[in-house]
C-alpha positions as CSV (number, residue, x, y, z in Angstrom):
1,M,17.0,-6.7,22.3
2,N,14.2,-4.3,23.2
3,E,14.8,-1.6,20.6
4,L,14.4,-1.3,16.9
5,R,17.7,0.2,15.7
6,I,17.9,1.7,12.2
7,K,21.3,2.8,10.9
8,T,21.3,5.2,8.0
9,P,23.9,5.0,5.2
10,E,25.7,7.9,6.8
11,G,26.2,5.9,10.0
12,V,23.6,7.7,12.1
13,L,21.7,5.4,14.5
14,F,18.0,5.8,15.4
15,S,16.3,3.6,18.0
16,F,12.7,2.9,18.8
17,P,11.4,0.9,21.7
18,L,9.8,-2.5,20.7
19,A,6.4,-3.5,22.0
20,S,6.4,-6.5,24.4
21,P,4.4,-9.6,23.6
22,I,2.2,-8.8,26.7
23,S,1.3,-5.3,25.5
24,R,0.6,-6.7,22.0
25,F,-1.7,-9.4,23.5
26,L,-3.6,-6.8,25.4
27,A,-4.0,-4.7,22.3
28,W,-5.3,-7.8,20.4
29,T,-7.8,-8.4,23.3
30,I,-9.3,-5.0,22.7
31,D,-9.4,-5.5,19.0
32,A,-11.0,-8.9,19.5
33,A,-13.7,-7.3,21.6
34,V,-14.3,-4.8,18.7
35,I,-14.5,-7.6,16.2
36,T,-16.8,-9.6,18.5
37,A,-19.2,-6.6,18.8
38,A,-19.2,-6.2,15.1
39,G,-19.9,-9.9,14.7
40,S,-22.8,-9.7,17.1
41,M,-24.4,-7.0,15.0
42,L,-23.8,-9.1,11.9
43,G,-25.4,-12.1,13.7
44,V,-28.6,-10.1,14.2
45,C,-28.8,-9.4,10.5
46,M,-28.0,-13.0,9.6
47,N,-30.8,-14.3,11.9
48,L,-33.3,-12.2,10.0
49,L,-31.9,-13.5,6.7
50,S,-32.1,-17.1,8.0
51,L,-35.9,-16.8,8.1
52,I,-35.7,-16.6,4.4
53,N,-33.0,-19.1,3.6
54,H,-31.0,-20.8,6.4
55,D,-28.2,-22.2,4.1
56,I,-27.5,-18.9,2.4
57,A,-27.5,-17.1,5.8
58,G,-25.0,-19.6,7.2
59,A,-22.6,-19.2,4.3
60,L,-22.8,-15.4,4.3
61,T,-22.1,-15.4,8.1
62,V,-18.9,-17.3,7.6
63,I,-17.7,-15.1,4.8
64,A,-18.7,-11.9,6.5
65,Y,-17.0,-12.8,9.8
66,F,-13.8,-13.6,7.9
67,A,-14.1,-10.3,6.1
68,I,-14.6,-8.4,9.4
69,S,-11.9,-10.2,11.3
70,I,-9.3,-9.7,8.6
71,G,-10.6,-6.5,7.0
72,Y,-10.8,-4.7,10.3
73,G,-7.0,-5.0,10.9
74,I,-6.2,-4.1,7.3
75,C,-8.5,-1.0,7.1
76,A,-7.5,0.3,10.6
77,E,-3.8,-0.1,10.2
78,W,-3.9,1.5,6.7
79,Y,-6.1,4.4,7.9
80,W,-4.3,5.0,11.2
81,R,-0.8,4.3,9.8
82,G,-0.1,1.1,11.6
83,Q,-2.6,1.3,14.4
84,T,-5.8,-0.4,15.3
85,I,-8.2,0.7,18.2
86,G,-6.3,-1.6,20.6
87,K,-2.9,-0.3,19.4
88,R,-4.0,3.3,19.7
89,F,-5.2,2.7,23.2
90,L,-1.9,1.1,24.3
91,R,0.2,3.5,22.1
92,L,1.6,0.8,19.8
93,R,2.3,1.1,16.1
94,V,3.3,-1.2,13.2
95,V,6.3,0.1,11.2
96,D,8.6,-1.3,8.5
97,E,11.6,-3.0,10.0
98,Q,14.0,-1.0,7.9
99,G,12.4,2.3,8.9
100,L,10.7,2.8,5.5
101,R,7.1,3.9,5.0
102,L,4.6,1.1,5.7
103,S,3.1,-0.2,2.5
104,F,-0.4,-1.5,1.9
105,S,1.0,-4.9,0.8
106,Q,2.8,-5.3,4.2
107,I,-0.4,-4.6,6.1
108,V,-2.3,-7.2,4.0
109,I,0.3,-9.9,4.5
110,R,0.7,-9.5,8.2
111,N,-3.1,-9.5,8.7
112,L,-3.7,-12.5,6.4
113,L,-1.1,-14.5,8.4
114,R,-2.8,-13.6,11.6
115,A,-4.9,-16.8,11.2
116,V,-1.7,-18.9,11.4
117,D,-0.4,-17.0,14.4
118,L,-3.7,-17.6,16.2
119,L,-3.3,-21.4,16.0
120,P,-4.1,-23.5,17.9
121,G,-5.7,-20.7,20.0
122,L,-5.0,-17.5,21.9
123,Y,-2.1,-16.5,19.6
124,L,0.0,-19.5,20.8
125,I,2.1,-19.8,17.6
126,G,2.4,-16.0,17.3
127,G,3.3,-15.7,20.9
128,I,6.1,-18.3,20.7
129,S,7.4,-16.7,17.6
130,S,7.6,-13.2,19.2
131,L,9.3,-14.6,22.3
132,F,12.1,-16.2,20.2
133,S,12.4,-13.4,17.6
134,P,15.1,-10.8,18.2
135,R,12.6,-8.1,17.3
136,A,9.5,-9.7,18.9
137,Q,8.0,-10.5,15.5
138,R,5.2,-12.9,15.0
139,L,5.1,-15.0,11.8
140,G,3.0,-12.3,10.0
141,D,5.5,-9.6,10.9
142,I,8.4,-11.7,9.7
143,A,6.7,-12.4,6.4
144,A,5.7,-8.7,5.9
145,G,9.0,-7.2,7.2
146,T,7.3,-5.3,9.9
147,V,7.7,-4.8,13.7
148,V,5.5,-3.3,16.4
149,I,7.0,-0.5,18.4
150,R,5.9,1.5,21.4
151,S,4.8,5.0,20.5
152,P,4.8,7.0,23.8
153,A,3.5,10.5,23.9
154,I,6.3,12.9,23.0
155,P,6.4,16.1,24.9
156,E,6.4,19.1,22.7
157,P,10.0,20.1,22.0
158,D,11.4,23.6,22.5
159,L,11.1,24.5,18.8
160,D,12.2,28.1,19.5
161,Q,15.6,26.6,20.3
162,L,15.6,24.7,17.0
163,I,14.0,27.3,14.7
164,S,15.4,30.4,16.4
165,G,12.5,32.6,15.2
166,K,13.5,32.3,11.5
167,F,11.0,33.0,8.8
168,N,9.4,29.8,7.5
169,S,8.8,30.2,3.8
170,L,6.7,27.0,3.7
171,R,4.1,28.6,5.9
172,Q,3.0,30.7,2.9
173,F,1.1,27.7,1.4
174,P,-1.4,26.4,4.0
175,H,-2.9,23.8,1.7
176,L,0.6,22.3,1.1
177,E,1.2,22.4,4.9
178,A,-1.9,20.4,5.5
179,R,-0.9,17.9,2.8
180,L,2.6,17.5,4.4
181,R,1.1,16.8,7.8
182,Q,-1.1,14.1,6.2
183,R,1.7,12.4,4.3
184,I,4.4,12.3,6.9
185,S,3.9,9.4,9.4
186,P,4.5,9.9,13.1
187,V,7.6,7.7,12.9
188,E,9.1,9.8,10.1
189,A,8.2,13.0,12.0
190,R,10.1,11.7,15.0
191,V,13.1,10.8,12.9
192,L,13.2,14.4,11.6
193,L,12.9,15.8,15.1
194,N,15.6,13.5,16.5
195,A,18.0,14.4,13.7
196,L,17.6,18.1,14.6
197,L,17.9,17.6,18.3
198,R,21.1,15.5,17.8
199,R,22.6,17.5,15.0
200,D,25.6,18.7,17.0
201,D,26.5,15.1,17.9
202,F,26.9,14.1,14.3
203,D,30.2,13.9,12.5
204,P,30.3,16.8,9.9
205,A,31.0,14.2,7.2
206,A,27.7,12.4,8.1
207,R,25.6,15.5,9.0
208,V,25.5,17.0,5.5
209,P,24.4,13.9,3.6
210,L,22.0,12.9,6.3
211,F,20.1,16.2,6.1
212,A,20.3,16.0,2.3
213,E,18.6,12.6,2.4
214,L,15.9,13.8,4.9
215,A,15.2,16.9,2.9
216,A,15.0,15.0,-0.3
217,H,12.4,12.6,1.3
218,C,10.3,15.5,2.5
219,R,10.4,17.1,-0.9
220,S,9.3,13.9,-2.6
221,L,6.2,13.8,-0.4
222,V,5.0,17.4,-1.1
223,R,6.4,19.8,-3.8
224,F,6.4,23.4,-2.6
225,P,6.9,26.2,-5.2
226,A,10.5,26.9,-6.1
227,E,10.4,30.4,-4.7
228,A,9.8,29.0,-1.3
229,T,12.5,26.3,-1.3
230,D,15.3,27.2,-3.8
231,T,17.3,29.3,-1.3
232,L,16.9,26.9,1.6
233,A,19.8,24.7,2.7
234,D,18.8,21.0,3.4
235,E,19.1,21.4,7.2
236,Q,16.9,24.5,7.1
237,Y,14.4,22.8,5.0
238,V,14.1,20.0,7.6
239,R,13.8,22.7,10.3
240,N,10.9,24.3,8.5
241,V,9.2,20.9,8.0
242,V,9.6,20.1,11.8
243,D,8.2,23.5,12.6
244,I,5.1,22.7,10.5
245,L,4.7,19.2,12.0
246,F,5.1,20.1,15.7
247,R,4.2,23.7,16.1
248,K,0.7,25.2,15.6
249,H,0.7,28.2,13.4
250,H,-1.4,31.1,14.6
251,P,-2.0,33.6,11.8
252,P,-1.7,37.2,12.8
253,A,-4.9,38.6,14.1
254,A,-6.8,40.9,11.8
255,A,-6.9,44.5,12.6
256,P,-10.2,45.6,14.1
257,A,-12.5,47.2,11.6
258,K,-12.7,50.9,11.9
259,S,-16.2,52.1,12.6
260,P,-17.5,54.6,10.0
261,P,-17.4,58.2,11.0
262,R,-20.5,59.5,12.6
263,N,-22.4,62.3,11.0
264,H,-22.7,65.1,13.5
265,T,-25.6,67.4,12.8
266,A,-25.2,70.9,13.9
267,K,-27.5,71.9,16.7
268,T,-29.7,74.8,15.9
């Protein structure tokens, strides 16, 4: 199985390509280089400290290296929503195996268990686990309930076909637009887009509750004023959100300022 398949309660199936063990190993190699570089800089500082007290410097070196090696993955995956430098370079992303939003506790668990997956060296245990796991999960992923997917660049969709030039009432609140872009993850944005692209393929009995659930999720992330949302159907609300996430808004150009009238003096 090379796809993560998520089936909604309405019976709609979404699929995401899983990352292969090779691509994950290459991403880890890049991350290991970053950690090594940070460790080298730390070593220079510890060498200076060892001139004062060698034992304290040695103890701090072990603690600091552990903090860097574990803290790097936790901080990067939380800040970049499931990505490290290596994963960003190879277009990989950590996501929840049920399609839910990735939580901080999941990130902590999968990174703490990285020490076990590394044993006895070069990710041997983690590699064997991912080879035999149906979802290519290492032990840390299994414990945290996460998977790593490929996140290829998505060409910009023909939003004019989806939006049909309709007025987007959510655009009246730029600060809430920015908050919405910040809080919706790339995986969630892709699910919303796929739902709109495939809307005509859904059974009518599943289409209505599906868009109701998607719209409710978007509303829970950012609350727009009632006057902008009360008259919107659930599917139109999702359309407006997708419009905000995928299409740049160009405010109308300001009219050129009129130059003041010139005072013409009569010639004598």
